N, C-alpha and C positions, 0 to 999 in steps of 0.2 A: 503494500501497500505507500499513495505518497504523502508524507505527512510532515510536522514541523524542525524546526531550525530550532538552534540550542546557543547555549554560553556559557564557559569556563574558564579559570582562573588556574595558574600558577603562586606561589609566595617564596621564594628558595631567593629573590635578586632584592638588592638594594637599590628602592627605588625611591622616586625625589617626594611622595609623600612619608618617609620617614626620616627626611634630610631636614634641615635648619634652613631656614634662608640667608645669603648673605647680605651684608650692609648695604644700604644703599646711595644710590649713586647718585638717584635726582629724583625728585617727589612732585608729582602734578596731581591738583583739585579739580572735579569737575561737580557743577552742583547745577539743580534742576534751574535755580534762580540766579546764575553763573550769564555769563556773558563770552563766544568767542572772542571777543577783541581781549578781552581780560587775557593777564602771562599764565594763567594757570595755576596763581598761587593758593594758600588757604585762606588769606584775606580775598583775594579776585580768582575767583573759579572761572574754568569755561564754563561754557552751558552745555555741550555734547560730547558724547563719547568717542565720536567721528576725529572732533578737532585734537583732543589726546591722543587720538592715535598717531592723528601728523603732529604732534610736539615729538612724542616718543620717536618717530622715525627719524626725525634730525639728528639723535643724540647715540642713538643706539648701535649705531656703524660699530665703534668701540667702546667694551663696557667693563668695568672698573669693581661694577657694583648691581645690586638690583635696581630697576627702575618700577615706581610705583605708584599708579593710577587711584588712588582715594574716589569713591563716589560718593558723595553725600547724601543724607536722607532724602525723599524724594522720589518721585515718580519721572524717568527717561522715555516719553514718546517716541519711539523710533517712527522716522520717514520713510524705511525700507529697511534690506537687512545691512548690518553691518558687517562688510566681509574683512576677514583677515588672510597676510599670509606670510610669506617668510621675510618679510621685508620687518614683520611684526613683533617677529621671537626676541629672545635675549640670544648672547652667547657664550658660552665659556662654562659653560654652568651658575651663568646671572642670567635670573628671572627678567621679564616683563611681568609687572604682577599688577591686575583688574582687582579690586576688593573693595569691598566695603568699608569707611569711615568707621573707628570703631565705635560699638554700641548704637551703631546705625545701623536701618533695613530697607535700601534704598531699591526701587523695582523697575525693572525693564521690560517695559511692555511693546508688544505689535500691534496693538489695540485701538479702536476708536469708540467715543462717545458716541452715545446715541439719545439726542435730547429734542425736547419741542415733543412732550406728547400729550396730547387730545383724545379724550374720550370718544369713542369710537360707536361702543353699541353698548349701552347704560342699563338692558335690560340683561345683558349678559357680561358685563364686566371689563369689556374690550376694548382696549387702548391700544391708538395707533399714535406710529411717528413719520412724516412722510420725507421725501425726498432722500430716503434711505441710499448713499452709494454703495458699490461692493459686495460682491456674494461672499455669504459665510455659513456656515452650518453648526455654528456653537452661538451661545447669546449667553452673559452671564449677568445677573442684578443682583447688586448689593453682595458681590461676590461669591455667590452660588451659582451652582447651570441650571440654568433655565432647559424647557422642556420643547424640541421641536415638536411640534401638532402630531401626534400621533393615535395609532387605535391597535392593539387596546390602548388607553391610558395607561402611566407610568406607577408606578406603586412605590411608596415609601422605603428606603433604603438607610435610614438612623445611623445604623452597624456601621455604616464606609464612612463615615462621615453625616455633621449634620446639616441637615435641607438634601444631603445625596438621593438618590432615584435606582430604581430599576425598571428596565422594562419591563411588559406585561406579554402575552405571547397566544397566538391561534393556532391551530394545524390546518395544515393544506386538507382540499379535499382527495385530492391526485395531482402527480406532474402526468404531466401530458406531453410526451417527452416525443411523440412523431409531429405536435404541434408546436414543442417549443414554447410551452407556456404552462400556467399553472391554475387549476381549478378550488374555486374557494368557495364557502357561501357566499348568495347575493348579498345576504344580511351586510356584511364587511364592507361593501361599497357602494350601497343603495343612496346613500347620500352624499356621494363625491361626485363634485361636477369638475374638478380640474384634472383629473386621472391623468393626466400626460402630464403634471410636475410631482407626481407622486412619485414615493420609493418602495420598493417592498424590500425588507429587511428578511434575509433566510437566513437559518441557521442548520447545518449541515456537518453533523459528524463535527471534525474540529475546525471549522471555519467558518466564516460568515460571507455571504454573499450581498452586497445594495445592487439593485436595480433599479434603474428607469421604467416608469408603465410609459406603453405607447396610446393602448387601448385596453379598453375592456368591452369583453361580450357575456351578456345577459341572459341565460337559458333557463325559465324557470326558476327556481332554488337556486342555481349554481351561475356562479361568473367565473367567465376565463377569463386571467389578467396575462397579456402579452407585453413582454419587455420590451423596451429598446434598443439599437445596434451598439455598438458593437457588443456589450455582453451578454445579451440573450445568444447569439451564434456561439462566444467564446464559450459560455457555460455549458452547453449541450452538445459541446464536442467532448466535455472533463469527463473521464473515468473515475475521479477523484477529486474531492470528498465524493463516497458517494448519495449522489443526487436520488430522490424516491423514497419507497419505503422504507424507512431508518433498519439498519443493518443489523440481524440478529435480533431484531424488537417480537416478543410473540405475547400476547398478540400485535399482529403486525402494526404498525402506527407512521402516519407520514408525519412530516418535519414540521416545524415551528416558525413563526412569523411575526411579523409587526408591518403594517403603513406608516408612514409618515409623510410630512408635509403636504399638507392642505390647508386652507381657510375654514372648510367643512368639516374640518379633524380637531379643531381650536373649541375646545368642549371644556378644560380640567385647568384650575387653577395651577399658574405656572410654565400654560402653556404656548408657544410664542410659533411666528407665522412671517413668512417674507415674502412677500409680492414682488418679484424681480421684476416684472415688466412694469409694475408703474412704480416701484421703489416706495412701497409703503410696509413698516413694519408693523405688526399686529400683536399684540401681547395682554393675555389674563393676568393680573397681580395675583400672588399668593396673600394670603392673610399679612395683615399688619405691614404690605409694600404700600407706598405713596409714590406714584410716578412725577410727582411734582418736585420730589426729591429724591429719587431712586438713581446711584450708580450704575448704570445700564452699557455695559462693553462688548462690544461686537471686532475678532481678529479681524486684521486686515491683510497680514502677510503671511506665508507659512514658515519662515526660518528669522529669526530673531540674528542672532550669531552663525558666522560659516567661516569656518575657520578651514582655510584650503592652502596645503604646500603646491607649490607647481608641479611637483612630479615625485616619484620616491626617492629622487639625488637631493629633492629640495626641500624638504620638509620644512615646517613652522617648529621650532624649536623653544624649550625654554619659556612657556606662559602658564600661567596661573589665574584663573578665578576663585574669586573667594566670597561667599558670603552675599553674594548678589540673588535677588526673586527674578524669575522669568517666566513673563506669562503673557497671554494672548496671542498662540500661535494659528492661524489658520491651515485648511487643505481643504480643497476644493472637488478635488478631482473626481469623486465618487459623484458628483453634479455634473460631471462632465460626462464619463465613460463609463458611470456605475464602478463597481470594485466586488473583483472577484479572490478573495482570499483564497491561496492553496493551502498555505501554512505559515501560523506566526507572523500573519498580516504581512507575507510577498505576496503578491496581488498578480492575476494572470497581464501579462504583457500581449501573449499570442496563447494561444495553444495549436500546437504542431500538428499534421499527418501521422497514425501511427499505424501503418499497414498490419504491420505484424499483431495486433489485436483485433483486425475484424474492421468492420462497418463504423470506421470512426466519426461518419456525422451524428450516429447517436449514441452518446455519453460513453463512448470507448476507447478517447487516446488517453494518455501516461505521458506526453511528451510535452510538455511547457517552457513559455519564456515568463520570467518573473523581473518584477523589480518591487523597492522599498518602499514604505511611503516614507514623507519629508519629517520634517525633525525641527520641535525648536529652536536646536543647538548643534549645528553639525560639524565634526571633525574629519578631517580627509589630512594625509600627510603627513603625522603629527611626532613628535618626539619629548619623552620629558615634559608632559602637558599635565597640568591639575585642574582637577575641578571638585573644588570643595567646598562644605558649608553653605551649598546653594540651595534655592527651592525653583524646582520646577511645575509651574501648577496650572491650569486653564489651559492646556492646548489640546489642539484638534488631532493630532497624530502622535509620532514619536516625542518621548521628551528631549533625552541627549541620544547620540547618534554617533560614535566612532566607526566612520564608515571604512575606513582602507586605511594602509599606508601607516597606524600605526602603534607605536612601541615606546616600550618602558613609561607608558602613562600612568597617572592615576585618578578614579574616581572616589569620591570620600566623603562620607557624609553627608549628601544631600540628598535633598527629600524630595520624589516625585510621588506628586498627589494630583489627582483628578487630571489627567492624563487621557487620549484618547486610545491611544495606540499603546506600542511599550514603553516603561518606563524610562529605560535601556537597551539600547541596541548596540551587538560590537562585529566587527569584522565584514568579510561579503560573505556573501552564502551560495553565489556562482559568480564567475568570471565576470557576465554582462549580461546586458536585456538580451541583448541576440545569443547567450548559449546556454543550450538547454539545461536544465537545471540538474539531471542524473549524473552529467560529466562530473567526475569526482575534480574539485578545484585543490588547486597543486601548481602555482605558478612559477615560472623560471625563475622569474623577479623576487624572491625574500622578502626585499623590502616592502613588498605589497601586503604582506599577510602581517594584521595584526597580532605583535609578538610581545610577551615579557611585562601586559596591561594587569593593571591591579583593578577588581571593583570590591570595594569593601566598605563596611559599616553606614551603606546608604539603609535609607527606608523608602519602599515603591510599595504604593498602596492606593487603593481607588484608582486605578488604573484600567484599561484595555476598555475603555467606555464608550467609545465609537467605531471600534473595530474589536467585534468581539474575540477575532480568533487570536488578537496578538498572546502579549506574555507578559511580566512583569522584567527579565531580563533575558535577550533575547544573541547570542550570539553565534555565527555563523560558522567559519572554520579557523579560530585561533587557534594560536601554540601558545605554551609556558604560558597560560594565563590564569588570575587567580581569582575567584568569586567567592569571596567568606565573609561570614559575622554579616551578612544583610539581613534586614527582614520582609520577608516579600508576601503581599497579601490582598484581598479582594481583587482578584481578577477571575475574567472570566473562560479562559483556558489555562495553560501550564502556567507555573512560577517561574522555572529557569527551563531555557533550552539553550543547547549545546549541539552543534552538528546539523546536516544537511546533506542533503544528497543521493540518502538510500542506499549507499554500496560501500561493500567491504574493500574495496580497494584503496591502498594509500591515496590518505589526503594530505595537505595542509598541516594538519592537528598532527600535535603531539605535549605530551608532559602539559595538561589541561586540570584544572582543579576545582573541585567546586566542595567545597566545604566549610562546618558550622556557620551554613544559613537557616535560619527561622520561617519556615514557609507555611502559612495559615490562609484558610479560607480560598483556596484556590480552587479553579475549574467551576465556578460556581453556572456554568450554564452548560457547555459545551463538553464533549466529551473523547475517548481516546487521547488520556491526557495523562499529566502528573506533577506532581512535585517539581518536581526535576524530569528533566527528559531529552534526551540522547538522540543523535542518528550517526551513524558512518565510522568509519576507523579515525579510532583518537591516537594511534602509535603506542608510544610506549609509555610506562611512568604518571597515566590520568587517574584521579582519585574523584571519586565520590563519597567524603567521607563526615562521620558525627555532625549533620545534620538534622534539626528538630523539625521533624513534619506532622502538622495535626489539623485538628478540627476542619477538615471538608471531605464530600462525600458526591457522588453523582447528583445534579440535578435532575428535579422532576421533570425539565426538560431535553434533556441530553436523550440523543439518540440512542447511544448506551453505555460501556463502561468508565470510569475513571479508575486509575491503577495508583500505586506508590510508584516509589522511582522507577523509571520506566525507558530502558534499555531497547529502543527501535531499532528496525532495519539496518542493520552491519553494524551495531555500536558493538567496537572492542575497543582492548586497552585500558581498561577500569579498574580498580581494585576498589568495591564498594565497600563500605567498612561500616560499621557502630553508629549506625542513622539509627534515630529514635523518633517513634511513631505513639500520638497519642490522639483517638476516637480519628481514626481515618484507615483505610487501607495501609496494610506493613508487609514488607518484603522488598522484593525486586520483578516486576513487571518483566516479563520479554518478549519481543516480536523478532523471530529471525537474528538474533544480533550475531555477535562473532566471539573471541575469544574474549571474557574478566575471569575474574576474583571474584568472589563475595564472600560476607564472613559476618555475623551476629548483626544481622538488620532484623531484629523483628521486637516488637512490645517498644515499652517506656523505659530509655535510660537519663535518672534526673541529670546525672552529671554531662549529659550531651545536650539536654535540653536546657540547664542553666549557663555553658560556654557558646550557644549557639546564638545568633541573630547580635543585634547592637551591642556595643561592648566599652567601655569606661565613658571617656567625655560625650560618646555619642549615644549614649544608653538612652535618655529624650527626647530624638529627634522628634518625636511625635508633638510635643510641644509649639515648634515652627508653623506646625498648620495653622492653630491660631493664630497666630501673628504674621498672617498674610496681608499686606499692607491691600487696600484699597486701590486701583488707579487713581491717578488726580490728575484730568484734564483740564486745569485753570489756566494752561497757558499751551492751547491749544495749535497745532502745525496749521500755519496760514499756507494757502495755494496763492504763489505768485508768480509774476514772469521771471524766467530765467534772465533775461538781462535788464532787457525793457518790453513793455506790451507792442505787438506787432501793428503800426500805422497803415491802414490800407490805403489806397492798392499796395499788398506787400508781397513777397517772396520769403514764405516762410518754411526755413530747414526743420526737419522732421527730429534733427537732434538737439533742437533750441525749446522741448518741449519745457511747460513750468516747472517750477519750483513746488516742493508740497511730500512726493515720495508716493509709493505704493498705497494705494487705494482713492489717492488726494489728487493729485495730477498725471498720473500713467496708472496704470494694470499689466505687469509684466509675469507670466506664469511659470518662469525658472527665477533660480536665486541672485546667478549671477550675470554680471556683465559679457557676453559670450564673445563681442569684440573686441573689448578691455582696451576704449580707444575713447578720446573728450570727455565723459565722464564717468563719474564710480558710483553708479546706483544699479539699480536692478535691468535698467532697459539697455538694452544688445545695441549699445552703437558701434558701427565698424567704419574703417578709415577708408579714403577713398584717393588711389595713386601715390601711395605711399611710399616712404625710401627705405622700409625695413620690411622683411618676409614678414612680420608679425601686423603689418598695419597698422601700427598704433606711432608711428612716428613721421617727421616731414609731408603728413596728409597734405593733398589738395583740397579734401573737405572729407566730411561725413555723411552716412544716411544711418538709417535704423534699419536692422537687419534681424535675423533671426525672428521673425515675426507665428507666432502662432495665433489660431482664430481665437475670437474675445480678447487681446488685449488691446489698449488704447493706451494713449496720449494725449494732454490736454495744452492747449495754447491762446493765453489770453492775448485779446486783440481790441484794435480802437476803429471805430468804423466813423471816417469823420460827417458823413452822411447820407441819407436812406441813397441805398445803388444797388445796380446788379453789376456782379463782378462776373466774368469770365475764367475759368478754376480748369489748369494743369497739373498735371504732377510728373516728376520724375521718375522714374520705378524701373527694376529689375525684379525678372524671376526666373528661375528654371521649371518651376512648374505650372501645372495647365490650369491650375484651379486658385490661385492667387486673388484676394479681391479684398477692398476696403470699401468704409463710406465715411460719411462726415455728417457730424450733428452741430448745431449751432445753440448752445444752452438746455443740451439735453435732447433737442429738437431735431430729428434727421432731415437733411438740408435736400442730398443725394440719394437715389436710390444706391444698390450695390455696385459694387465700381469694377466689372470684371476686368482683370491686367491679364495682356496674353502674355503665352513666355515670349521674353526678349532672347535670349540665349540659353546655352545649354549650360553655363555657371553663370553667378551671380553679378557680373563683375561688368556686362556692357549695361547699360540704364538708355533709358527711352520715354521719351515727351509723351503723355497720352492726353488726351481732352478727357476732362470730367462732367462737362458742360457747364452751366450757369449756377448761380444762388441770389437769390435778393436778399440782402441784410438791411437792418434798421441803425440811423446812426447811431452809437453810444460804446459803451465798453460789453464785449461779451466774451465768450470761450468756445472757441471752437474743439473739437474730439474728434482725433482721428481713430476712426474704430477697425480694428483688420478683424475682415468677417470669413476669408482664405489664407489658411497657411502659405509661408514661406517668400514673403512681401519683400523687398526692399525698398524704403522710399527714400530717396534724398531731400524731395522740396516738393512742395503744394504751391503754387502761384494765383492769386488772388489777383487779375486785371482788371482795367477798365474798356479792355477792347478784345477782341477774340485773337487778333495780331499783335497786340502789345506783348514786349519781352521786357521783363523786369531785371533787371542785374541780379547774381547772387548779393544777398545782404549778410551781415554777420554782426549781430549786439556786440559791444564792446565798452568796458568801462572808458570812462573820458582819458581817466589819465591815460591810455593809449591811443590816444585821438590824438596827443599834443604835439608830437616828436614824433617823425619817420625815418629810416634811412632810405627813403623812397625820395628823387626830387622834383619829380612832376607827377601830377594826377590828373586822371580823367573824370568830367565833372558830371552828374545825371541829378534831372531831377525827380521826384518819388515817383512819376509818371514810366520813366524811364528812359525820358527825351536824354541825347547826350546835349551837353550845354555849354562845354570846351574843354579847357586843360588849363593848370594853373601849375606852374614852375615856385617850387620854394626858393628863398634865399635867408636860408640860415632861421628860418619860423618857421610854429606848428602853420599845418593846414588849415586851423579855421581863421588865422591870420591873414594866410593865403587868398583866401576864399574874401576877405573884407578887403585889402590890398585889393582885388582883381574890379569891386563893386558888387561881387554879388549882395542881394537881398535879405531878410532878416526871412528863415526857414530853414528845412533840414533839407540835406543832400546826400547823394550816394557820392561816395570818390572811392574810385580804384586805380593803385597805385600799376604798375608796368609786374612788377614782381607776386603780386598776389592776385591768385585767383578768385575771393571773393574782396564786395566793397564792404568798404566802412559807413557808417551814416555820421554826419556832423551838422552840428547846428550852429546859425551863423544866427547871433543876437544882435 
């Protein structure tokens, strides 16, 4: 069978977590009330983390001690992912440390406030907030997670934490494999009008599947639910997990599900629904909540901090993050193409033909391509990296993910609470998203393997709440890894999972240690699981020892059994010894494992229980949950022009989108600027005709590239008078399906503009006619919305006539306009009309224009060595 991934660790190495830090070389301070114009001292702190990051980069080339960035009390509202790379770390054993100021509790949030609430339906107690931009799948009210409107209604689960809830379920009537649909009672859907927005969350053995619904067909007392593609086709190709009558069930029973995301399901206190088309959020308050004063937060982007070394030879080294709170990450993939968990929340990218199993069209393929959910804090290619005493909470998918290329790192003393998927993930589970997942992972580049990492004394509780097939701590193929003295509780699937691949072949793994963990109240929904679950060949020297496993059993909803320590397919190389059990299955569960040794695994061992789980200074980590601060958005992120508003007629450069960040001035679906040029946020800006192979230096221009449908950028513009504008765009694509549209103040002003293929690469740009738009006098915001993937956009021109050509424009700061190495400039009016040339006589361009008698106004000037024009104002 095809099943889950795992996590393990090893502890005979002298790791950074046990070492003291060196004398400080420099200290910077950041505070929400600070200013980035400040020097970053305690008396005059910076305002943003990114400003501190730049200050560190100026001095960490040589280090004689640690560089410390202290974050003061308050909320740090990020406007996009903060990206760290090999330029940001320490050297020679000296650390760059981002840490909370002594005794203070700073919050770093990827969220946005929802305000402006008004009563919508007084009889039913439903409120609404209008003009809500962005898509999200979680909402938090006064620090508690709200319930996305669902059927059946959720039930209270205060044992997980005050205000927590569990989903309730009903059963399918039948799986219609030939029709690729689900039969359910018609009563479940009879009152739902917007079925095309509804999702079915289906629990299948050890994994959950989220499928968007396309339509429903009612025939008497039965309704046939037909999912959307691509998830529909993928699901009905898969052999595993086993869809249909629950495996081994006697009497036979169908699988369980709940429905989610409809205004018509908004009938219980604490539920919410977002109308994405009308941008209206509805909420039914819980008892005691006042929408006049409620602190309501929705996540805006997927990853708050992204630490990414250039490659396995250029890793980020010697960094630490200590005492910080991270909250409010987003994850919207299930809303865009469903989410088919294969195991441990690793989801299907594709299902491949499997001829050896017969007719793969009908639930019969065991060949898969997978990927992992996004994480609120992501680390890749890093060494001697420490995350300590931090709290990760209110995150849509994974909390902390050490993806690959990590070594000699420590994750210690952290709290993971109210997390959508895994608390912690570590290491690769497969080579990449194009490699079939049963192929044993054992790369030639050993620096790619997560090695000698330690996960110790962490509290992981109330996790897997959005992706029930995730685990508390999950590791793919690590080696020499230690997972010890953690407490893991309240998961819907396994506690710790280590390994992937379902193989007895040699893998990257060896000497992994899972010891002295306290694991309880796990597997609260799904089955074929255990407190510690393993897969595949673990080499030699691996251990599962002295863990305390207690207070769990199979749920009434599970398809079949829950086991003790579970050595699943190919598991080998372990010594399993002296594990203590209480109020739970005991022993060692086995399903086609390899060679292993087991001793004394049954019953309660008091000494083992006492030494397992959180120890020493970390004994009371649960107290931190009650001290998670509420987000304070009193200093909201404003949307503002990148340099100045474009004055029409204008040539709008695509890369000069407004400032404000993810969900405010742009929406980008990945965390990295894949073009790595011009700007440093999440939008993928590429260089044009650059002097280097990386296309970042000496560029003659820039464009927005690597686009995906649903992404957008916004531009502040000023229209001097009511007018009709003729619109052109300069674009490139190698795709046959690229397209975009334009909106002004959120109202569409063009239809979808199909962009023909310009070349077999994205290097050939062509001008296309977009049509005409009529705009009213005043200030507006134009949104460039990508509606078809893989389009590069250089600029969009708004001209007074169909044949007018405006010179390329670029906003620059005034100081740059005063003096130039150019000796002569061509001068244009704002309509593009050529007005003449001015020769410089040692003065600024502005003074040259005055000398030559140009009237007051704004002119475009372009030197012979510049591809772009500058704007100069004559007063």
